[in-house]
C-alpha positions in Angstrom: 11.3 12.3 -10.5 8.4 9.7 -10.2 9.2 6.5 -9.2 9.8 3.3 -11.4 6.7 2.3 -9.3 4.8 5.1 -10.6 5.8 5.3 -13.8 4.7 1.9 -14.7 1.6 2.9 -13.2 1.5 6.0 -15.0 2.1 3.2 -17.8 -0.8 1.1 -17.5 -3.3 4.1 -17.1 -2.3 5.0 -20.3 -2.9 1.4 -21.8 -6.5 1.5 -20.6 -7.3 5.6 -21.0 -8.4 6.1 -17.3 -10.0 2.7 -17.8 -9.0 2.4 -13.8 -6.6 -0.7 -14.1 -7.3 -2.9 -11.4 -9.3 -1.8 -9.5 -12.6 -3.8 -12.0 -11.6 -5.2 -15.8 -12.8 -3.8 -17.7 -14.9 -0.9 -15.1 -14.4 3.4 -15.2 -11.5 4.9 -12.0 -14.4 5.9 -9.7 -16.3 8.4 -10.7 -17.4 11.6 -8.4 -20.7 10.2 -7.1 -22.9 13.5 -7.5 -25.9 13.7 -5.1 -29.6 14.0 -6.4 -29.0 17.6 -5.3 -26.1 20.3 -5.9 -27.2 21.5 -3.1 -24.6 21.2 -0.1 -25.6 18.4 2.1 -27.1 19.6 5.3 -25.0 17.9 7.9 -21.9 15.8 7.8 -22.6 12.0 6.0 -22.1 8.6 7.3 -18.4 8.7 5.3 -19.0 4.8 4.3 -22.1 5.8 2.3 -20.4 6.0 -0.5 -19.3 2.5 -0.7 -20.8 -0.8 -3.2 -19.7 -4.3 -4.9 -16.5 -4.6 -2.2 -15.4 -1.4 -2.9 -15.3 1.6 0.1 -15.2 4.7 -1.5 -15.6 7.3 1.4 -17.9 10.5 1.1 -17.3 13.7 3.0 -18.7 17.0 3.4 -16.0 20.1 2.8 -16.6 22.4 6.1 -13.9 24.3 5.0 -11.7 25.7 1.6 -8.9 28.2 1.4 -6.5 28.7 -0.9 -2.6 28.4 0.4 0.7 30.4 -1.2 2.3 29.2 -4.3 -1.6 27.6 -5.8 -2.4 24.6 -2.7 -5.8 24.1 -1.8 -6.9 23.1 1.7 -10.1 21.4 2.2 -11.2 20.6 5.8 -13.1 17.7 5.5 -15.8 16.4 8.3 -17.9 13.6 8.3 -19.4 10.5 10.1 -18.6 7.0 11.0 -21.4 4.7 13.6 -22.0 8.1 14.8 -18.6 9.6 16.2 -17.4 13.0 14.1 -14.6 12.1 12.1 -12.0 14.7 9.3 -9.0 15.9 8.3 -7.6 18.3 6.5 -6.4 17.3 2.6 -3.7 20.3 0.6 -4.6 19.9 -3.0 -1.5 21.1 -4.8 0.9 22.4 -6.1 -0.2 21.4 -9.9 1.4 21.5 -13.5 1.5 20.1 -16.6 3.0 17.3 -17.6 2.1 17.8 -21.7 0.6 14.8 -23.0 1.1 10.8 -22.4 2.0 9.7 -25.9 2.9 11.3 -29.2 -0.3 9.4 -30.9 -2.8 10.3 -28.1 -4.0 13.7 -27.4 -4.8 13.0 -24.0 -2.0 15.6 -21.2 -2.7 15.5 -17.5 -1.6 16.9 -14.7 0.9 16.1 -11.9 1.3 17.1 -8.1 0.6 16.6 -4.7 -1.9 16.0 -2.4 -0.8 15.7 1.2 -3.1 14.2 4.6 -3.3 16.5 7.2 -4.3 15.7 10.8 -6.2 18.0 12.6 -6.1 16.4 16.2 -9.0 13.8 17.7 -11.1 13.7 14.6 -8.3 12.4 12.1 -7.6 10.0 15.2 -10.8 8.9 15.0 -10.8 8.8 10.7 -7.9 6.4 10.3 -9.7 4.0 13.2 -12.8 4.4 10.9 -10.5 3.5 8.0 -8.8 1.0 9.8 -11.8 -0.9 10.7 -14.0 -0.8 7.6 -10.9 -1.7 5.2 -10.4 -5.0 8.1 -6.8 -3.9 8.4 -6.3 -5.0 11.6 -3.6 -2.8 12.8 -5.9 -0.8 14.9 -3.7 2.6 14.6 -4.1 5.2 18.0 -3.0 8.3 15.6 -3.1 9.6 12.9 1.0 11.0 10.9 0.6 14.5 10.7 1.1 14.5 7.9 1.3 12.3 4.4 2.5 13.0 1.3 1.0 11.7 -2.1 2.7 11.8 -5.8 -0.5 13.3 -7.8 -2.2 12.8 -11.5 -5.3 14.7 -12.4 -7.9 12.4 -14.0 -10.6 14.9 -14.8 -11.1 18.5 -14.2 -8.3 21.7 -13.0 -7.2 20.5 -9.9 -5.4 24.0 -9.7 -8.9 25.7 -9.7 -11.3 23.8 -8.4 -14.3 25.9 -9.2 -14.9 24.9 -12.2 -16.0 21.7 -11.8 -15.3 18.5 -9.9 -11.6 16.9 -10.1 -10.5 13.5 -9.7 -7.1 13.3 -8.9 -5.2 9.3 -8.5 -2.8 9.1 -5.8 0.5 7.3 -5.3 2.8 6.4 -2.0 6.3 5.1 -2.3 8.4 4.9 0.3 10.8 1.9 -2.0 9.4 -1.2 0.1 6.5 -3.7 -1.8 4.8 -3.7 0.9 4.6 0.1 1.8 3.3 0.6 -2.3 -0.3 2.9 -2.5 -2.4 4.2 -5.1 -5.9 5.7 -4.0 -8.5 8.3 -5.6 -9.8 11.8 -4.5 -12.5 13.3 -6.3 -13.6 16.5 -5.8 -16.8 18.4 -6.1 -16.2 21.9 -4.5 -19.6 23.0 -5.4 -21.1 20.5 -3.5 -19.0 20.4 -1.1 -18.1 16.9 -1.4 -15.0 14.6 -1.0 -14.4 11.1 -1.5 -11.6 9.1 -0.7 -11.8 6.3 -3.4 -10.0 2.2 -3.3 -8.0 1.9 -6.5 -7.7 -1.3 -5.8 -8.4 -3.4 -2.2 -4.7 -5.3 -2.1 -3.3 -1.5 -1.0 -5.5 -1.4 2.0 -3.1 -1.9 4.7 -0.2 -0.3 3.4 -2.7 3.2 2.9 -3.4 2.8 6.9 -0.1 2.2 7.6 1.0 5.3 4.8 -1.7 7.5 7.5 -0.8 6.0 11.0 1.6 7.4 13.4 4.8 6.1 13.9 
């Protein structure tokens, strides 16, 4: 059962019909920024290259995609930050249909889970890069082995990434106000591109805390 905070966030999502609710006044939730060419990049990108307008939307190359038992997609992603390699594994799913958000709104979503998983030194480097880009000042030494998020799909089919681009909204809720966070994970499997997008700047510190080793 989703927490009260997550249910409130879904109510916000319903009220603006996927309009981002809080990211920018009247703005849409971040769409997948398709590169000029649909061909995969030749090398891992600078992860901060997708940032604009004060929001840091990080971009990664999908190096490997595996389908795990139970309807889970495992994506190993990589990039660079200031010349240093960074990376992690993101597991998407399982997802299941949640039905229409309201009787008078024929809009259905899928609900499920997304896990950010450390692969070692490159994931520690990713978290340090994230801390620097976000300016959270936490100076984390290492990334947690795994951080689990509740998730809802905003676009595409998270159960079959081969069908086309997918946008997913993530929620992290431990019950403490200071730990609550929302963010986006966008996947374009054909372009081998994954984005970690900001929902709101106020969640930066909570996102870093969610991912750092205790």
